[in-house]
RODO-2510 file (C-alpha; in nm, 4 decimals, decimal comma):
residues 494
     n   res          X          Y          Z
     1     m    -1,6825    -0,6140    -0,3342
     2     i    -1,8906    -0,3235    -0,1963
     3     a    -1,7242    -0,0749     0,0373
     4     d    -1,8155    -0,0625     0,4064
     5     n    -2,0713     0,1933     0,5182
     6     n    -1,8709     0,5115     0,5683
     7     c    -1,8591     0,8890     0,5757
     8     i    -1,6393     1,0672     0,3205
     9     v    -1,5062     1,3986     0,4475
    10     i    -1,3714     1,6260     0,1727
    11     f    -1,1471     1,9078     0,2941
    12     g    -1,1362     2,1866     0,0379
    13     a    -1,4932     2,1094    -0,0683
    14     s    -1,5485     2,4536    -0,2186
    15     g    -1,2567     2,4051    -0,4558
    16     d    -1,2287     2,3081    -0,8186
    17     l    -1,1242     1,9439    -0,7702
    18     t    -1,4307     1,8638    -0,5613
    19     y    -1,6967     1,9594    -0,8139
    20     r    -1,4950     1,8668    -1,1246
    21     k    -1,3672     1,5241    -1,0172
    22     l    -1,4569     1,3989    -0,6703
    23     i    -1,8335     1,4497    -0,6571
    24     p    -1,8824     1,3273    -1,0178
    25     a    -1,6746     1,0172    -0,9340
    26     l    -1,8823     0,9461    -0,6234
    27     y    -2,2050     1,0064    -0,8150
    28     n    -2,1081     0,7596    -1,0872
    29     l    -2,0117     0,4981    -0,8281
    30     y    -2,3514     0,5543    -0,6655
    31     k    -2,5282     0,5249    -1,0006
    32     i    -2,3746     0,1849    -1,0783
    33     g    -2,4267     0,0532    -0,7267
    34     r    -2,0623     0,0398    -0,6178
    35     l    -2,0907     0,2596    -0,3072
    36     a    -2,1907     0,1283     0,0323
    37     e    -2,5596     0,0923     0,1040
    38     h    -2,5288     0,3657     0,3652
    39     f    -2,2851     0,6510     0,3043
    40     s    -2,2585     1,0263     0,3464
    41     v    -2,0319     1,2980     0,2075
    42     l    -1,9379     1,5894     0,4328
    43     g    -1,7829     1,8861     0,2542
    44     v    -1,5494     2,0970     0,4665
    45     s    -1,3839     2,4299     0,3870
    46     r    -1,3623     2,7874     0,5135
    47     t    -1,6378     2,9115     0,2824
    48     e    -1,9702     2,9600     0,4579
    49     m    -2,2382     2,7371     0,3065
    50     t    -2,5413     2,5454     0,4264
    51     d    -2,6168     2,1836     0,3436
    52     d    -2,8712     2,3017     0,0889
    53     s    -2,6411     2,5522    -0,0831
    54     f    -2,3629     2,2926    -0,1038
    55     r    -2,6071     2,0401    -0,2509
    56     e    -2,7246     2,2901    -0,5074
    57     k    -2,3697     2,3715    -0,6139
    58     m    -2,2873     2,0030    -0,6539
    59     r    -2,6211     1,9380    -0,8269
    60     q    -2,5407     2,1996    -1,0904
    61     a    -2,1904     2,0565    -1,1341
    62     l    -2,3333     1,7079    -1,1941
    63     i    -2,5951     1,8351    -1,4376
    64     k    -2,3191     2,0076    -1,6337
    65     s    -2,0471     1,7398    -1,6247
    66     e    -2,2461     1,4153    -1,6071
    67     n    -2,5752     1,5203    -1,7650
    68     a    -2,7334     1,3956    -1,4420
    69     s    -3,1053     1,4339    -1,3777
    70     g    -3,4101     1,2850    -1,2159
    71     e    -3,4523     1,0764    -0,9040
    72     m    -3,1006     0,9321    -0,9120
    73     l    -2,9481     1,2804    -0,8894
    74     e    -3,1840     1,3962    -0,6155
    75     n    -3,1297     1,0844    -0,4063
    76     f    -2,7523     1,1201    -0,4343
    77     c    -2,7597     1,4872    -0,3327
    78     q    -2,9475     1,3959    -0,0158
    79     h    -2,6286     1,2203     0,0969
    80     l    -2,4322     1,5493     0,0752
    81     y    -2,3673     1,7694     0,3793
    82     y    -2,1480     2,0676     0,4575
    83     q    -1,9600     2,2138     0,7510
    84     a    -1,7649     2,5406     0,7453
    85     v    -1,4340     2,5067     0,9350
    86     n    -1,1264     2,7249     0,9556
    87     t    -0,8857     2,4509     0,8488
    88     s    -0,5868     2,6305     1,0014
    89     d    -0,7449     2,6559     1,3475
    90     p    -0,7286     2,3370     1,5604
    91     v    -1,0086     2,4600     1,7879
    92     d    -1,2495     2,5052     1,4971
    93     y    -1,2237     2,1343     1,4149
    94     g    -1,4420     2,0778     1,7212
    95     k    -1,7353     2,1584     1,4923
    96     l    -1,6743     1,8301     1,3126
    97     l    -1,7413     1,6140     1,6173
    98     p    -2,1198     1,6625     1,6443
    99     r    -2,1620     1,6596     1,2635
   100     l    -1,9736     1,3334     1,2234
   101     d    -2,1465     1,1743     1,5223
   102     e    -2,4801     1,2638     1,3649
   103     l    -2,3841     1,1235     1,0235
   104     h    -2,2309     0,8065     1,1654
   105     d    -2,5521     0,7395     1,3597
   106     k    -2,7819     0,8220     1,0697
   107     y    -2,5945     0,6093     0,8136
   108     q    -2,4866     0,3263     1,0455
   109     t    -2,1207     0,3628     0,9478
   110     g    -1,9681     0,2240     1,2662
   111     g    -1,7360     0,5247     1,2666
   112     n    -1,5714     0,4432     0,9306
   113     t    -1,4331     0,7693     0,7888
   114     l    -1,2393     0,8570     0,4733
   115     y    -1,0720     1,2000     0,4807
   116     y    -0,9806     1,3515     0,1442
   117     l    -0,7321     1,6423     0,1462
   118     s    -0,8348     1,8432    -0,1602
   119     t    -0,6468     2,1430    -0,0218
   120     p    -0,3269     2,3400    -0,0784
   121     p    -0,0189     2,1322     0,0151
   122     s     0,0512     2,3702     0,3044
   123     l    -0,2383     2,2041     0,4894
   124     y    -0,1255     1,8427     0,4371
   125     g     0,0553     1,8407     0,7694
   126     v    -0,1896     2,0700     0,9493
   127     i    -0,5151     1,8798     0,8932
   128     p    -0,3948     1,5439     1,0338
   129     e    -0,2705     1,7195     1,3471
   130     c    -0,5987     1,9052     1,3927
   131     l    -0,8015     1,5871     1,3418
   132     a    -0,5863     1,4083     1,5990
   133     a    -0,6391     1,6901     1,8477
   134     h    -1,0065     1,5882     1,8572
   135     g    -0,9507     1,2114     1,8417
   136     l    -1,0739     1,1918     1,4815
   137     n    -0,7754     0,9833     1,3723
   138     t    -0,8136     0,6841     1,6041
   139     e    -0,9558     0,3524     1,4875
   140     e    -1,1146     0,2544     1,8145
   141     f    -1,4543     0,2977     1,6484
   142     g    -1,4304     0,2200     1,2777
   143     w    -1,1456     0,2678     1,0343
   144     k    -0,9965     0,6080     0,9568
   145     r    -0,8167     0,6679     0,6270
   146     i    -0,6717     0,9814     0,4751
   147     i    -0,6168     1,0519     0,1038
   148     v    -0,3416     1,3000     0,0233
   149     e    -0,3234     1,4641    -0,3193
   150     k     0,0104     1,5354    -0,4866
   151     p     0,2547     1,6991    -0,4498
   152     f     0,3961     1,4851    -0,1689
   153     g     0,6577     1,7429    -0,0810
   154     y     0,8581     1,9850    -0,2918
   155     d     1,1927     1,8016    -0,2794
   156     i     1,3495     1,5138    -0,0853
   157     k     1,3832     1,7242     0,2309
   158     t     1,0238     1,8515     0,2406
   159     a     0,8877     1,5094     0,1392
   160     k     1,0534     1,3517     0,4419
   161     e     0,9344     1,6331     0,6671
   162     l     0,5779     1,5900     0,5432
   163     d     0,5928     1,2170     0,6065
   164     v     0,7096     1,2764     0,9621
   165     q     0,4251     1,5239     1,0157
   166     i     0,1526     1,2928     0,8878
   167     h     0,2943     0,9806     1,0530
   168     r     0,2779     1,1478     1,3926
   169     f    -0,1007     1,1162     1,3716
   170     f    -0,1798     0,8487     1,1096
   171     e    -0,0195     0,5085     1,0565
   172     e     0,1116     0,4118     0,7123
   173     h    -0,1815     0,1720     0,6572
   174     q    -0,4178     0,4694     0,6993
   175     i    -0,2407     0,6945     0,4456
   176     y    -0,3399     0,6850     0,0772
   177     r    -0,1213     0,9026    -0,1470
   178     i    -0,3249     0,9384    -0,4623
   179     d    -0,1798     0,9551    -0,8122
   180     h    -0,4676     0,9479    -1,0566
   181     y    -0,2425     0,8096    -1,3327
   182     l    -0,2255     0,4801    -1,1441
   183     g    -0,6048     0,4605    -1,1509
   184     k    -0,6180     0,4574    -1,5290
   185     e    -0,7230     0,1240    -1,6741
   186     t    -0,4346     0,0995    -1,9189
   187     v    -0,1696     0,1557    -1,6519
   188     q    -0,3090    -0,1378    -1,4561
   189     n    -0,3403    -0,3368    -1,7775
   190     l     0,0362    -0,3065    -1,8190
   191     l     0,0756    -0,5681    -1,5485
   192     v    -0,1848    -0,8034    -1,6936
   193     l    -0,0376    -0,7652    -2,0420
   194     r     0,3093    -0,8523    -1,9154
   195     f     0,2534    -1,1167    -1,6556
   196     s    -0,0462    -1,3110    -1,7899
   197     n     0,0904    -1,3592    -2,1411
   198     g     0,3696    -1,6002    -2,2289
   199     l     0,3967    -1,4022    -2,5514
   200     f     0,5385    -1,0874    -2,3853
   201     e     0,7062    -1,1660    -2,0542
   202     p     0,9958    -1,3695    -2,2015
   203     l     1,0796    -1,0704    -2,4249
   204     w     1,0465    -0,8057    -2,1532
   205     n     1,4173    -0,7577    -2,0810
   206     r     1,7514    -0,6251    -2,2056
   207     n     1,7993    -0,9188    -2,4433
   208     f     1,5090    -0,8201    -2,6665
   209     i     1,4208    -0,4574    -2,5871
   210     d     1,6285    -0,1814    -2,7441
   211     y     1,4806     0,1124    -2,5533
   212     v     1,1637     0,2370    -2,3862
   213     e     0,9941     0,5677    -2,4551
   214     i     0,7468     0,7314    -2,2173
   215     t     0,5588     1,0452    -2,3221
   216     g     0,3255     1,2635    -2,1189
   217     a     0,2177     1,5484    -2,3477
   218     e    -0,0475     1,8148    -2,3010
   219     s    -0,1782     2,0552    -2,5635
   220     i    -0,2958     2,3059    -2,3014
   221     g    -0,0752     2,5658    -2,1359
   222     v    -0,0732     2,6511    -1,7668
   223     e    -0,4295     2,7914    -1,7913
   224     d    -0,5048     2,9981    -1,4795
   225     r    -0,2430     2,8139    -1,2699
   226     g     0,0541     3,0255    -1,3748
   227     g     0,1487     3,1242    -1,0203
   228     y     0,1333     2,7662    -0,8920
   229     y     0,2973     2,6106    -1,1961
   230     d     0,5914     2,8491    -1,1904
   231     g     0,6905     2,7099    -0,8533
   232     s     0,6572     2,3565    -0,9824
   233     g     0,7499     2,3092    -1,3468
   234     a     0,7245     1,9948    -1,5587
   235     m     0,9755     1,8091    -1,3426
   236     r     0,7669     1,8313    -1,0259
   237     d     0,4255     1,8474    -1,1913
   238     m     0,4560     1,5383    -1,4111
   239     f     0,7875     1,3563    -1,4028
   240     q     0,8567     1,3066    -1,0318
   241     n     0,5195     1,1471    -0,9677
   242     h     0,3096     1,0412    -1,2676
   243     l     0,5755     0,9377    -1,5156
   244     l     0,8140     0,7737    -1,2690
   245     q     0,5232     0,5672    -1,1375
   246     v     0,4388     0,4601    -1,4937
   247     l     0,8054     0,3746    -1,5529
   248     a     0,8009     0,1576    -1,2412
   249     m     0,4931    -0,0299    -1,3631
   250     v     0,6653    -0,0953    -1,6975
   251     a     0,9866    -0,2179    -1,5356
   252     m     0,8800    -0,3954    -1,2143
   253     e     0,9222    -0,7659    -1,1475
   254     p     0,6110    -0,9842    -1,1108
   255     p     0,4676    -0,9638    -0,7585
   256     a     0,4521    -1,2851    -0,5583
   257     i     0,0820    -1,2295    -0,4937
   258     i    -0,1667    -0,9631    -0,5963
   259     n    -0,1989    -0,7459    -0,2894
   260     a    -0,0928    -0,3966    -0,1876
   261     d     0,2256    -0,4940    -0,0043
   262     s     0,3604    -0,7276    -0,2710
   263     m     0,2794    -0,4938    -0,5605
   264     r     0,4257    -0,1888    -0,3910
   265     d     0,7362    -0,3819    -0,2861
   266     e     0,8161    -0,4401    -0,6533
   267     v     0,7463    -0,0774    -0,7483
   268     a     0,9815     0,0438    -0,4745
   269     k     1,2552    -0,1984    -0,5854
   270     v     1,2541    -0,0547    -0,9381
   271     l     1,2662     0,3038    -0,8162
   272     h     1,5577     0,2211    -0,5862
   273     c     1,7378     0,0696    -0,8884
   274     l     1,7229     0,3871    -1,0979
   275     h     2,0791     0,4786    -1,1888
   276     p     2,1748     0,7799    -0,9716
   277     l     2,2189     1,0969    -1,1746
   278     s     2,5638     1,2518    -1,1548
   279     v     2,6297     1,6136    -1,2493
   280     e     2,7554     1,4923    -1,5874
   281     d     2,4449     1,2768    -1,6377
   282     v     2,2216     1,5758    -1,5776
   283     k     2,4194     1,7956    -1,8142
   284     n     2,4345     1,5367    -2,0934
   285     n     2,1034     1,3507    -2,0600
   286     l     1,8532     1,6204    -1,9609
   287     v     1,6813     1,8840    -2,1721
   288     l     1,4580     2,1516    -2,0211
   289     g     1,2358     2,3701    -2,2366
   290     q     0,9870     2,6559    -2,2148
   291     y     0,7186     2,7267    -2,4739
   292     v     0,7002     3,0538    -2,6616
   293     r     0,4182     3,1944    -2,8733
   294     g     0,2995     2,9543    -3,1416
   295     e     0,0004     2,7733    -3,2889
   296     v    -0,1834     2,4759    -3,1334
   297     n    -0,4639     2,3064    -3,3283
   298     g    -0,4875     2,6028    -3,5632
   299     e    -0,5152     2,8591    -3,2842
   300     e    -0,2415     3,1082    -3,1964
   301     v    -0,1463     3,0906    -2,8288
   302     q     0,0753     3,3027    -2,6092
   303     g     0,4108     3,2025    -2,4694
   304     y     0,4735     3,0898    -2,1128
   305     l     0,6232     3,4223    -2,0052
   306     e     0,3031     3,5942    -2,1217
   307     e     0,0804     3,3734    -1,9029
   308     k    -0,0983     3,5297    -1,6075
   309     g     0,0959     3,4914    -1,2833
   310     v     0,4269     3,3989    -1,4500
   311     p     0,7270     3,6287    -1,3796
   312     a     0,8710     3,7885    -1,6909
   313     d     1,2165     3,6432    -1,6197
   314     s     1,1012     3,2912    -1,5219
   315     l     1,3270     2,9973    -1,6052
   316     t     1,0692     2,7369    -1,5032
   317     e     1,0564     2,4487    -1,7496
   318     t     0,7311     2,3578    -1,9235
   319     y     0,9075     2,0693    -2,1003
   320     m     1,1568     1,8064    -1,9890
   321     a     1,3245     1,5136    -2,1584
   322     l     1,5521     1,2719    -1,9760
   323     r     1,7502     0,9624    -2,0642
   324     c     1,7777     0,7338    -1,7625
   325     e     1,8658     0,3709    -1,6865
   326     i     1,7774     0,1014    -1,4357
   327     d     2,0608    -0,0857    -1,2669
   328     n     1,9290    -0,4386    -1,2364
   329     w     1,9555    -0,7728    -1,4156
   330     r     1,6455    -0,7273    -1,6326
   331     w     1,7141    -0,3760    -1,7593
   332     a     2,0922    -0,3167    -1,7484
   333     g     2,1936    -0,1109    -2,0527
   334     v     1,8383    -0,0378    -2,1732
   335     p     1,7760     0,3388    -2,1896
   336     f     1,4432     0,4839    -2,0834
   337     y     1,3610     0,8107    -2,2599
   338     v     1,0995     1,0105    -2,0704
   339     r     0,9506     1,3405    -2,1840
   340     s     0,6697     1,5654    -2,0732
   341     g     0,5550     1,9042    -2,1904
   342     k     0,2817     2,1608    -2,2202
   343     r     0,1614     2,3186    -2,5444
   344     m     0,2452     2,0043    -2,7412
   345     p     0,0621     1,9287    -3,0698
   346     t    -0,1799     1,6938    -2,8890
   347     r    -0,2725     1,5525    -2,5493
   348     v    -0,1305     1,2043    -2,5128
   349     t     0,0315     0,9793    -2,2545
   350     e     0,1821     0,6569    -2,3787
   351     v     0,4551     0,3993    -2,3322
   352     v     0,6390     0,2599    -2,6347
   353     i     0,8457    -0,0564    -2,6090
   354     h     1,0978    -0,0605    -2,8940
   355     f     1,2208    -0,4130    -2,9606
   356     k     1,5610    -0,4894    -3,1082
   357     t     1,5839    -0,5436    -3,4820
   358     t     1,6338    -0,8857    -3,6341
   359     p     1,9993    -0,9885    -3,6764
   360     h     1,9287    -1,1599    -4,0108
   361     p     2,1486    -0,9849    -4,2712
   362     v     1,8838    -0,9971    -4,5458
   363     f     1,5558    -0,9399    -4,3665
   364     s     1,6964    -0,6674    -4,1414
   365     q     1,7711    -0,4358    -4,4343
   366     n     1,4193    -0,3004    -4,4802
   367     a     1,2352    -0,4436    -4,1810
   368     p     1,0178    -0,1968    -3,9875
   369     d     1,0792    -0,1528    -3,6177
   370     n     0,8834    -0,3769    -3,3827
   371     k     0,6946    -0,1619    -3,1319
   372     l     0,4393    -0,2164    -2,8607
   373     i     0,2445     0,1045    -2,7968
   374     i     0,0525     0,1277    -2,4717
   375     r    -0,1766     0,4297    -2,4793
   376     i    -0,2738     0,5575    -2,1341
   377     q    -0,4733     0,8610    -2,2449
   378     p    -0,6761     0,9555    -2,4348
   379     d    -0,8394     0,6760    -2,6343
   380     e    -0,6810     0,4110    -2,4110
   381     g    -0,5540     0,1015    -2,5839
   382     i    -0,2634    -0,1099    -2,7069
   383     s    -0,1123    -0,1316    -3,0540
   384     m     0,1483    -0,3804    -3,1744
   385     r     0,3557    -0,2866    -3,4816
   386     f     0,5538    -0,5404    -3,6827
   387     g     0,6561    -0,6226    -4,0403
   388     l     0,4811    -0,8334    -4,3022
   389     k     0,5552    -0,8920    -4,6682
   390     k     0,4504    -0,6242    -4,9102
   391     p     0,2199    -0,7662    -5,1823
   392     g     0,4008    -0,8417    -5,5053
   393     a     0,7398    -0,9752    -5,6026
   394     g     1,0276    -0,9938    -5,3575
   395     f     1,0427    -0,9953    -4,9787
   396     e     1,0144    -0,6287    -4,8951
   397     a     0,8484    -0,5763    -4,5574
   398     k     0,5911    -0,3166    -4,4608
   399     e     0,4669    -0,2135    -4,1177
   400     v     0,1272    -0,3445    -4,0082
   401     s    -0,0525    -0,3190    -3,6759
   402     m    -0,2819    -0,5086    -3,4423
   403     d    -0,4853    -0,2714    -3,2297
   404     f    -0,6992    -0,2882    -2,9199
   405     r    -0,9012     0,0068    -2,7858
   406     y    -1,0942     0,0148    -2,4603
   407     a    -1,3535     0,2310    -2,6337
   408     d    -1,4476    -0,0726    -2,8430
   409     l    -1,5585    -0,2602    -2,5317
   410     a    -1,9196    -0,1960    -2,4374
   411     s    -1,8324    -0,2360    -2,0705
   412     p    -2,0417    -0,0506    -1,8125
   413     s    -1,7922    -0,1403    -1,5397
   414     l    -1,5011     0,0633    -1,6808
   415     l    -1,4234     0,3117    -1,4049
   416     t    -1,2435     0,6439    -1,4393
   417     a    -0,9230     0,6952    -1,2430
   418     y    -1,0852     0,8852    -0,9556
   419     e    -1,3760     0,6416    -0,9390
   420     r    -1,1382     0,3466    -0,9148
   421     l    -0,9108     0,5058    -0,6560
   422     l    -1,1889     0,6405    -0,4349
   423     l    -1,3538     0,2984    -0,4365
   424     d    -1,0234     0,1265    -0,3535
   425     a    -0,9624     0,3636    -0,0619
   426     m    -1,3093     0,2938     0,0781
   427     k    -1,2418    -0,0807     0,0477
   428     g    -0,8988    -0,0462     0,2116
   429     d    -0,7064    -0,1557    -0,0990
   430     a    -0,3853     0,0489    -0,1205
   431     t    -0,2394    -0,1332    -0,4227
   432     l    -0,2602     0,1673    -0,6558
   433     f    -0,1508     0,4257    -0,4004
   434     a     0,2083     0,5400    -0,3503
   435     r     0,3930     0,4160    -0,0422
   436     t     0,6414     0,6205     0,1634
   437     d     0,9535     0,4418     0,0405
   438     a     0,8523     0,4818    -0,3251
   439     v     0,7843     0,8530    -0,2801
   440     h     1,1247     0,9016    -0,1177
   441     a     1,2969     0,7022    -0,3938
   442     c     1,1375     0,9258    -0,6605
   443     w     1,2501     1,2427    -0,4863
   444     k     1,5991     1,1033    -0,4277
   445     f     1,6339     1,0311    -0,7994
   446     v     1,5004     1,3711    -0,9036
   447     q     1,6960     1,5772    -0,6486
   448     p     2,0108     1,6203    -0,8671
   449     i     1,7863     1,7668    -1,1385
   450     l     1,6282     2,0072    -0,8903
   451     d     1,9760     2,1099    -0,7746
   452     y     2,0753     2,1674    -1,1359
   453     k     1,7652     2,3804    -1,1919
   454     a     1,8405     2,5827    -0,8800
   455     e     2,1804     2,6693    -1,0285
   456     r     1,9954     2,8174    -1,3257
   457     g     2,0332     2,5232    -1,5591
   458     r     1,9701     2,6183    -1,9199
   459     v     1,6105     2,6219    -2,0459
   460     y     1,5629     2,6048    -2,4239
   461     e     1,2747     2,7692    -2,6069
   462     y     1,0307     2,5733    -2,8189
   463     e     0,7393     2,6995    -3,0207
   464     a     0,3931     2,6135    -2,8874
   465     g     0,2400     2,3406    -3,1008
   466     t     0,5694     2,1592    -3,1590
   467     w     0,7201     1,8514    -2,9911
   468     g     0,9688     2,0462    -2,7831
   469     p     1,3118     2,2020    -2,8327
   470     t     1,5468     2,0682    -3,1010
   471     e     1,7927     1,9818    -2,8230
   472     a     1,5538     1,7034    -2,7170
   473     d     1,5756     1,5552    -3,0667
   474     k     1,9544     1,5678    -3,0423
   475     l     1,9403     1,3919    -2,7044
   476     i     1,7771     1,0823    -2,8470
   477     a     1,9538     1,1085    -3,1851
   478     k     2,2929     1,0578    -3,0152
   479     h     2,2221     0,6861    -3,0307
   480     g     2,0480     0,6802    -3,3683
   481     r     1,6920     0,7062    -3,2335
   482     v     1,4013     0,9455    -3,2870
   483     w     1,1039     1,0484    -3,0759
   484     r     0,7670     0,9241    -3,1901
   485     k     0,5110     1,1868    -3,2855
   486     p     0,1788     1,0323    -3,1852
   487     t    -0,1668     1,1584    -3,2673
   488     g    -0,4303     1,1906    -2,9969
   489     e    -0,6244     0,8812    -3,1070
   490     m    -0,5170     0,5194    -3,1366
   491     k    -0,7418     0,4639    -3,4361
   492     k    -0,5336     0,7078    -3,6380
   493     k    -0,1937     0,6155    -3,7750
   494     i     0,0518     0,7081    -3,5004
***
């Protein structure tokens, strides 16, 4: 299905996200023929630029990131336009009216407009109000949709306030809260793996699953985002949005039909079933950490407190590990161990389903654990681990694996996360975008942790290049379990 003719308006067009992710995603969609026949991209920000200077900046970005060249690149750049606007001044938004009228006429869009807020969160409530002041939110002539980047608030209170602000000017069906993790092929494949295979779905419950492990690790530090990150931390940056959404996809019930409402109903149900965290739960089942100087991939790196923009006395966590549970029939009693951290030994996001061991008194003695490893990034794929007989006398078992990697598929239609989500938004498919009730449920669950942090909850040190503080190992070892230590590639032994 090709998207309707439309105009894509990117607020914050002079920023990093636009030339690193958004324009390359749109270019690749254009290259494979997935964009509308007639479309335009209007960059908007405070920086003064002409159409030509904006095109040149984006051209250079595409040459560098996508190795783009030739007629395809030049034709795409002719669809790019720019308008300088003071995004905090409602009056200045009047400049958009003649530009959009011109582009809608030229590209026969019928008024269809997709607004992308690639801006600081402080503008998430401002921009919708300013657009509405000039009638740029109404769907009298063509659809109007707005994509909001995370964070969707800073806590439960600000998340609700932001929702009220945006909903004053845009209806829920117009709002697309983007989480690029949900655009990754393997996250979506979770649902197909579970619900289209009689092999897995009957086992996907408390009767057969011992525990679930979700890891979101990064080898990089905070880079040049020290000031921003210190106000966020691993809990807000990764857990509250990305990893809780992945958890919901692992644990949700099968949707009645495949559409946005049905899918997001099931996601919301799971998030509402998360066992509320008491003060004791937070104290006993949460570990927060902060990296200190160490070695990553053979290179010595500085500690978090040495990073630019980070206060010398900061207690912001760069690592978190949490044991949580879901209070419903399918998952009662099954612990979910979730961890995320910076300056880990490798970059990897994966889900591991640990199945219960066999009850047979003989074969259980040396049987390897049964695991299903779902790798989200990098080197996306799925690996199943189980036991087979070791060659020779006796019945000793050894672990073997069956592996699938997306990289082994010569598929030209495999879209990146931003390509998939931008295309879905243009087609009006909100399936992979977060809905208001799910966002609120995530914040409600996380709020006791934020309160604990605010009371100066303890943050343990861990050396850069390791898998986190030893207290995290103790957290999972309480019940006789250990964290996996994956490599960055599925093809290696992990």
